C-alpha positions in Angstrom: 32.0 -14.1 1.1 29.6 -15.8 3.1 28.9 -13.3 5.9 27.0 -10.1 5.9 29.5 -8.6 8.1 32.3 -9.2 5.4 31.0 -6.4 3.2 31.6 -2.6 3.7 29.0 -0.9 1.8 25.2 -1.1 1.4 23.6 0.3 -1.8 20.1 1.0 -1.0 16.9 1.3 -3.1 14.7 3.7 -1.1 11.1 3.7 -2.3 9.8 0.4 -1.6 12.7 -0.7 0.7 13.1 2.2 3.2 9.9 4.2 2.2 6.5 2.5 1.8 6.0 3.8 -1.7 3.1 1.6 -2.2 1.0 3.1 0.5 2.4 6.6 -0.5 1.4 6.0 -4.0 -2.2 4.9 -3.2 -2.8 7.7 -0.6 -1.6 10.2 -3.2 -4.0 8.6 -5.8 -7.0 8.9 -3.4 -8.4 12.2 -4.9 -8.4 10.4 -8.3 -9.7 7.2 -7.5 -12.5 8.4 -5.2 -14.1 9.6 -8.4 -14.8 5.7 -9.1 -18.0 4.0 -8.1 -17.5 1.6 -5.2 -18.6 -1.2 -7.4 -16.1 -0.4 -10.1 -13.0 0.3 -8.0 -10.1 -1.7 -8.8 -8.2 -3.7 -6.2 -4.8 -2.4 -4.4 -2.7 -4.8 -6.7 -4.4 -3.8 -9.9 -3.7 -0.1 -9.3 -0.1 -0.8 -8.4 0.2 -3.0 -11.5 -1.3 -0.3 -13.8 1.0 2.3 -12.0 4.3 0.2 -12.5 3.4 -0.4 -16.2 3.0 3.3 -16.9 6.1 4.4 -14.8 8.2 1.7 -16.6 7.2 2.8 -20.0 7.7 6.7 -19.2 11.0 5.9 -17.8 12.2 4.0 -20.8 10.8 6.8 -23.1 12.3 9.8 -21.2 15.1 8.3 -18.9 16.3 11.9 -18.2 13.0 13.2 -16.9 13.1 14.1 -13.3 11.1 11.7 -11.2 8.6 14.2 -9.9 7.9 15.5 -13.4 7.6 11.9 -14.6 5.0 11.2 -12.1 3.0 14.3 -13.1 3.4 13.0 -16.8 1.9 9.5 -15.7 -1.0 11.0 -13.7 -3.2 11.6 -16.7 -2.5 8.3 -18.2 -3.6 6.7 -15.0 -6.8 8.8 -15.1 -7.4 7.4 -18.6 -6.7 3.9 -17.8 -9.3 3.8 -15.1 -11.8 5.6 -17.5 -11.9 8.8 -15.6 -12.2 12.4 -16.8 -9.1 14.2 -18.1 -6.9 15.0 -15.0 -5.9 18.7 -14.4 -2.3 19.9 -14.5 -2.7 21.1 -10.9 -3.7 17.6 -9.9 -0.9 16.0 -11.9 1.6 18.2 -10.3 0.4 17.6 -6.7 0.9 13.8 -7.4 4.4 14.4 -8.6 5.3 16.5 -5.6 3.9 13.7 -3.4 7.0 11.8 -3.1 8.8 13.5 0.0 5.4 12.7 1.9 5.3 9.1 1.3 5.8 7.2 4.7 9.0 5.5 6.0 8.3 1.7 7.0 8.3 1.6 10.9 11.7 -0.2 11.3 13.6 2.0 8.6 15.3 4.7 10.7 16.3 2.6 13.6 17.6 -0.1 11.3 19.8 2.5 9.2 21.3 4.0 12.3 22.0 0.4 13.5 23.6 -0.7 10.1 25.6 2.5 9.8 27.9 1.3 12.7 29.0 -1.5 10.3 28.6 -0.1 6.7 29.0 2.8 4.5 25.3 3.6 3.6 24.6 4.7 -0.2 21.4 5.7 -1.8 20.8 4.5 -5.5 17.3 5.8 -6.2 15.1 6.4 -9.1 14.0 9.7 -8.0 15.2 13.3 -8.5 17.4 15.1 -6.0 14.6 17.3 -4.6 12.3 14.5 -3.9 14.8 12.6 -2.1 15.9 15.6 -0.1 12.4 16.2 1.0 12.1 12.4 1.9 15.3 12.5 4.0 14.4 15.7 5.8 11.0 14.2 6.6 10.0 10.5 6.8 13.8 9.3 7.0 14.5 11.7 10.0 17.6 13.2 8.3 19.6 9.9 8.4 23.0 10.4 7.2 24.1 8.6 4.2 27.7 8.5 3.0 26.7 9.2 -0.7 23.3 9.9 -2.4 23.0 8.9 -6.2 19.7 9.7 -7.9 18.6 8.9 -11.5 18.7 12.6 -12.3 22.4 12.6 -11.5 23.0 9.7 -13.7 20.4 10.3 -16.7 18.8 6.8 -16.6 16.5 4.8 -14.3 17.0 1.4 -12.9 17.1 -1.3 -14.0 19.4 0.3 -16.6 22.8 -1.2 -15.9 24.4 2.2 -16.1 22.8 3.2 -12.8 25.0 0.4 -11.2 27.9 1.0 -13.1 27.7 4.7 -12.1 27.4 3.6 -8.4 30.3 1.2 -8.4 32.6 3.8 -10.1 31.5 6.5 -7.5 32.0 4.4 -4.4 35.3 3.2 -5.6 36.6 6.7 -6.5 34.9 8.6 -3.4 34.8 5.9 -0.6 37.5 3.3 -1.7 35.0 0.5 -1.9 35.3 -2.5 -4.3 32.4 -3.9 -5.9 33.1 -7.3 -4.0 32.4 -5.1 -0.9 28.9 -3.9 -2.0 25.6 -5.3 -1.2 22.6 -4.1 -3.1 19.8 -3.8 -0.5 16.2 -3.5 -2.0 12.8 -4.9 -2.4 12.4 -4.8 -6.1 13.5 -7.9 -8.0 12.9 -5.8 -11.3 14.5 -2.6 -10.5 17.5 -4.1 -8.3 18.1 -7.7 -7.7 18.1 -8.6 -11.7 20.5 -6.0 -12.8 22.6 -6.5 -9.5 23.1 -10.2 -10.3 24.0 -9.2 -14.1 26.6 -6.7 -12.7 27.9 -9.3 -10.3 26.8 -7.5 -7.2 25.6 -9.5 -4.2 22.2 -8.5 -3.0 20.0 -8.5 0.2 16.1 -8.7 -0.5 14.3 -6.9 1.8 11.0 -8.5 1.0 8.3 -6.0 2.3 5.5 -8.0 0.9 5.8 -5.7 -2.0 3.9 -5.8 -5.1 5.9 -3.5 -7.5 8.7 -5.0 -9.1 7.9 -8.5 -8.3 9.0 -11.1 -10.7 8.5 -15.1 -11.1 12.3 -15.5 -10.6 13.6 -14.5 -7.4 17.1 -13.4 -7.1 18.9 -12.7 -3.8 22.0 -13.8 -1.7 20.2 -13.1 1.6 16.8 -12.5 2.4 14.7 -10.7 5.2 11.0 -9.5 5.8 12.3 -6.0 6.9 15.4 -4.0 7.3 15.1 -4.3 11.0 15.5 -8.1 10.7 18.6 -7.6 8.5 20.2 -5.1 11.2 19.5 -8.0 13.8 21.2 -10.3 11.7 24.3 -8.3 11.3 24.5 -7.5 15.0 24.2 -11.2 15.8 27.1 -12.0 13.4 
């Protein structure tokens, strides 16, 4: 297939693609990082790189742990990495529960509503069900998705190929959509585009100028700066 409009379903990464998770993470870490001296504060990129490494390690270690709990588990290790005093359980839980407050990108909701005229919309996210429900009810403005698939439902985290196998099986059985009709639509090269290629799924890279999930090898079939630009291209087709 050579046109975006020849596909029937968009499988979305949410956090990083629809939700500005980097801003959300940094905002939620402010109480922790405010303890650092101004002269000793790491850069935005450094903070996100450390976070990504710790998150990835924890997801590999405990693939069945709900995401909000996983974040709470990572939080004390972040404090340790930045040479800060031991984090309280309350502070860790607050960070874990911050997911539903992370902001949507300005173009997201309008773009989703436009794209839904042409595609079935499916969530394939690394979060838990409760966190996504709070995100959808809040920052995403209760956008209607045709199916919501979380890591909690599957029992593993992307880039594990089981997540993509589960998604393909689900959309075939429940929505009647074949693999050749699916576009993985995401920002993260690590979490989404690499495994999508291994699975033979075409992908759309929503670049977002993201830090988390970047890799030297860039994999995509289409590329847009924002989801709004993708919606423009679909409408133009």
